[in-house]
Every structure is written in C-alpha cells, then in structure tokens.
N, C-alpha and C positions, 0 to 999 in steps of 0.2 A: 504494499499499499504506499509506503514511504517513497519507493522508487517511482511509482505512478504520479504521486503528488509532486516530486521534484521535476519529473518530466513535463507534467502539465504546467508547472510554474515557469520552467524554462521556455516552453513554447509560447506561453503568454508574454513573457519578457521579450522574445524575439518578435512577436506580432506587434508589440507596442513600439519597438525600436525600428521597425521597418519604415515608419513614417519619419522618424527623426534621425535615422542612421544607426546601422547595426554595429554593436560593440562585441569585441572578442569574448568578453566575460559571459555574455548571454549564450554564445555558441558553446563555450566551454561547459557552462552549467548544463546545457542539453546533452552534450557528449557524455559528461559524467553521469547524468541521470539515465541515459540509454545503457551505459556500461553497467551501472548498478542494477537496472532492470534485467539485462541479459545475464549477469551473474546470479541474480536471484532465481531466474528461470532455470539456468543450468544447474545450480545447486540443488533445487527441488527435484530436477529430473535425476541427478546423480544419487540423491538420497533415496528416491524410489528404487533405483537399480540396486543400491546397497541393501535396502530392506528386502527386496525380492531374493537377492543372493543369500542373505542371512536366513530367510525362511527355507530356501532349498537346502542350505547346509544343515539346518536344524532337522529337517525331515530326513536327510541322509544319515545324520548322527543317530536319530531315533531308530532308524532301520538297522544300523550297525550295532547299536546297543542290544536291540532285540535279537539280532543274529548271534552276537556273542553270548547272550544269556541262554539262548536255545542250545548253542553249541556246548556250553559249560554243563548245562543240565543233562544233555545227551551223554557226554563223556563220563560224568559222575555216575550215571545210571549204568553205563557199560562197564565201568571199573568196579561196580558194586561198592561204592564208598559208603561207609556208615555216616550217620548224621554228623557226628563229631569230625570225621574225616572230611566231610563236605565243607564244614565251617572253616577248618584249618586250610584246606586246599584253596578255598575262595580267598582267604586272607593272603595266602602265599601268592596267588595269581595277582592280587592287587599290590603286591610288592612289600608286604609287611615282613619284618624280621622275626626270628624265633622269639626274642624277648617281647616284642610287641604283640605277637599272637598270643603268647602265654598270658600277658597282661589283659588283653581284650577278652580272652576266654576265661580268665580266672583260674588258670591251671599252671602246672609246673612246666618249666622249659623242657625238662626231660620228657614229659608226656607229649609235648608238641613235637619234639624231635622224633620220637617213636612214631607218632601219627604221620609226620611228613615222610619218614622212611617207608611206611606202609603205603602211602599215597604214591610215592615215587616208584615203588615196586609195581603196583597195580597199573600205573601209567607207562611203565617201562622207560622211565627217565632216571637221571641220577642227581638232578638238582632243581632248584626253584626256577632258574633261567630256562632250562629245558622244558619244564612244565608249562611255563608261559608260552614258549616258542611253539609248542604243540597247537595251542589255540590260535595263535597269530598266523602260523603257516596255513592252517585250514581256512582262515578268513581271507588271506592274501592270495593263495593259489588260484582260486577262481578268477580273481581280478587279473592276474598275470596271464591266465589261459585265454581270456576274452580280449586281449590286446591284439591289434592287427599285426 
C-alpha cells in the first residue's frame, strides 16, 4: 500500500510540474516508488514459492518418517525383539549412548550392554553404527535404483 501511495504521489507531482517545468526530484520519486512496488511484488512471489517448497519438503519428510517407522517396526518383528530390546534398539538407532539409554530406561548399563548385544546378534551386526546403517541402506537403495 505504501508503494502505491508513493507512486500515486509521484505521478501527481509530475502532473503538477508538467505545467511549470519538470524537476528531476519528481522523476526520481516516481522511479523509487516503481522500484519499491516491483520489489514488493517480487518479494511476495518469492515468499509464495518458498512457502510452497516448505510444504512439499514437509510432506516428503512426513513420508520419510512414516517409511522409517514402518521399516523399524518390520525389522523389530522379524528379529523377534522383546519389548525391552525394542526400546533399547530404538534409543540406539536415535544415537543414544549406553549410559544415556540406561538413564532413560532406569536400568543398569550392564543390562543395556547385554540387550544391545542380543539386538546386534539378532540383526546380524556388530555395533550401533551398523544397526543404523541397516535402516538407512534400505531407505536409500530404492532412491539410488530409481536414478537415471
């Protein structure tokens, strides 16, 4: 609205000066008002593009979250993890350390180590990084296979 006001004011000044002689100040005022209006319009368009991109990214992220959750659930069932092992495995996948998992679960670190050992055995991996890699590989492989 301000840009339109300044533009209208500049045009009014130019119209008034046409009779008595045009001054550079009025022309500059109109040029600045046009630039302000153009910048406002371009900014609004760019903001709409950014909002649309953000919505698409959020939708893709929700799909990925769902795919990861489904994959984790499926693997935990295939490995026949107990409820406690599922909890520990989920914390491990999220990157928690043994002391953190023990604290979060209210159990001893030795118990968590034992459960992680059982999880790694059932998943046929030897450490936390490899456990996470199992899930990432399964999510990434279809993306790589679909590339031209």
